[in-house]
N, C-alpha and C positions, 0 to 999 in steps of 0.2 A: 582517521575516520571521525574526528571530533566535529567536523563541519556539520554533520547531520544532527548533532545533539542540540537540544533546546528549542527546536522548531515546533515540535508538537507535544512536548512533554507536559503532563498535568501538574507536576510538582517540581520542587527545587532540589530534590534528592540527587537527580542527575545520574551519572554513570556509576557511582558507587552503589546506589540503591539498586540499579539495574543488575549489576554483577552479583550483589547479594541475593537478589531475587532469583537469578539464574542458579546459584548454588543451591538455594532452597528447593527449587523446582526439580533439579536433577537428582538431588539426594533423597527426596521423599515421594516423588511422583511414581505412578505405575510405569512399568516397562514400556508400554506402547507410547506413552507421552514422552518419556525420555528419548526413545528412538526417534520420534518425530522432531524433537528439538535438536538432537544431534545432526539430523539431516539438514535442518535449516542452517545450523552453524557451519556445516561443511560445504554448502552450496557455493559454486563459483559463478560470479556475476560479471556483467559488463564493467569495464574500467571507469565509466562515467558515473557509476552508482557508488555513493558512499553510504555505508550501512552500519548500524550499531544496535545492540540490544538496548531496550529502554524499559522502564518500570511498567509491567502489565496492569490492566484493570484487576481489581481485587474481588469483585462480587458477581461477575458474569458467569463464572464456572469454578469448580473446585481447583482446576489447574489452568494456568495461563502463561503464555510466553509472548513477548512483543518485540518487534523490530521497528526502528525508524530508518528511513532512507531518503536520500536526496540525489537528484540528477544534477551533476555539476559539470559545467563546461567553461573553460577560460575563467575560472574562479567565480562563476556566476551560477546561482541556484536557478534551475529552469523548472523544477517541479519537486515536490516532496510528498511524503506519505508515511503511513504507519500500517503495519500488518500484525494482527494479533491472532495467535493460535489458542483456541479454547479446547478444553477436554473435560468431559464429565463421564467417568467410567460407567455410570449407571445408564447412560444414554439420555437423550433429550427429545421429547416428542416433537417440538418445533423444528429441531435440526434433522430429525430422522437419521440419527447417528450419534456417535459419542465424541466427534470432533467438529469444530466449526472454525472457519477463517473469517475474520472481520477486518475490513480495510477502510482507510481514508486516503484519498489521493487528491492533490490540489495543485493548481498552476494558474498563473495569470495569462490573460488572452489579449489579443488585439480586439479593439472595440467592435470592428466589423464582424469578426468571427463570433464574438459573444452574442451578436444580434441574430445569428442564424437560427431560425425556429426549429431546425432539425438537430441542433447541437446536442441536446440531452440524449436523444435516441442514438446518435452516433457514438457518444462517449460510452453509453451502456453497452453498445455492440462491441466496442473495443475490449471491454472486460470479458464478456462471454467469448469473443473471438480469440482473445489471448489464451484462455483456458482450452478452448477447442483446438487451437493450433498446436498446442503442446500435447494433444492426445489425452487430456485429463478427463476423468469421469467425476461428475459432481452433481449435487442436487440442491433443491430448496434455495435457489439464489434469490436474493431480494436486495433492494437498495434504493438510493435516490441520487439524482444528478442535479446539482444546484448551481446556478450562475448568479453572480451579484456584480453590480456596478457601483463605483464610488465616484462622486463628483465633489470637487473641493471649492470652498468659498471663503470670502473674507481674507484672513491672514494666510490661508492655505491655497488661495486662488491660483498661485503660480504652478501648483502641482498638476500634472496632466491627469485626466480622468483614467480610471483603472477598472478592469473587469477581471473576475476570477471564476474559474470553474472548480467545483468540488464534487468528487465522487465518493459516496459512502455506500458500502456494500458488504454482504456476507454470503457465504455459501458453505455447503457441507462437502468436504472432500471424501470420496469413497475410500474405504479402508481396504488395505491389501493383506498380505501375509502377516499373521500375528496381530491383526487389528490395527496396523500402522498405515496411515495414508502416505502418499508420495509427496511429502511436504516440500522437498527440494524442488520438484518440478512445479508445484504450485507457486513457490517463491519466484522461480524463473518467469512464470507466466505473469505474475504480478509486476515484476520488474519490466517485462515487455510493455505492459500497460503504462507504467510510470514513464518509460522512455518515449512512448508514443504520445502521451499527453505533453511531454516536454518538447516535442517537436524534433526528436532525434531521428535520423534515417535508420531504416532497418539494418540489422547486422548481417543478413545473408541475402544473396540475390533472390532467393525464393520468396522473400518478404517484400519484394519491390512493389507489389500491388497495394500494400498497406499505406494508407494516407495518414500522416502524422499531423499534429496540430501546430501551426506556426505560432511562435512565441515572441512576445515583445520584451519581457524581462522575467526574472524569477519571482517566486512568491515572497511576500514580505514576511518577516518573522513576527510571531505573535508574542 
C-alpha cells in the first residue's frame, strides 16, 4: 500500500507518524470516534484503490483521523486524494453535528475536457451523487472545484500542456446509534468519487448511467 504514501502528506514523518497518531487516537478518544475509525479501517474497497492512514491535521478538531488513497491501474496513478474524519464531542455550530468529513480529490485531465464550462458543476454533482447513491444522510456540504492548466516554455517547452481538476469538500455525516456515523459507507462513496474522477468504469451494471472522466495520465507527485 505504500504507493499512496507521500502524494499528499504535509510533513516528512510518513507512515510511522501516521501509525503513532492512530494509536493515540484510538487509546484516548471517545468511544464514538473510536468506533468511527474502526469502521474506516475495516472497510473493503475496490482493488484499484491503494489506501493508507496518514498524519491528520492537528488544529481542526480535538480528534482527527486521515487516510490517503490513490487509484492505480497498470502501475499508473489515475487520481489521488485524502479523506479526513474530524470529531468534536461538544459539537460544532458550523458542522451542525459532532463529526465532519473533509476531502481533497485530484486528477489530471485531457485539455478538451478541462475546457468544458460545465466541468465544475459536473464534478460537484459526482460528490453529492456518490453520497446519495449509497443512501447516505448528510448535511452542511460545502466545497470548491478548481481546474488549472500548465503550459511549459524555454527549457521545458518539450513537455505537453497539462490540466488538473481538484475537488475540495466537506460535509457532516448524520450520526446513528450511539452517536456514530456510518463512516465505512461514507468512505465507499468517497472511493466511488475517486474512481469516477479517475475514469474507471462503474463496478455494477446498475451504475452504467454514470459518466466517468476520461484521463490522459495520473496526477503528478508534489
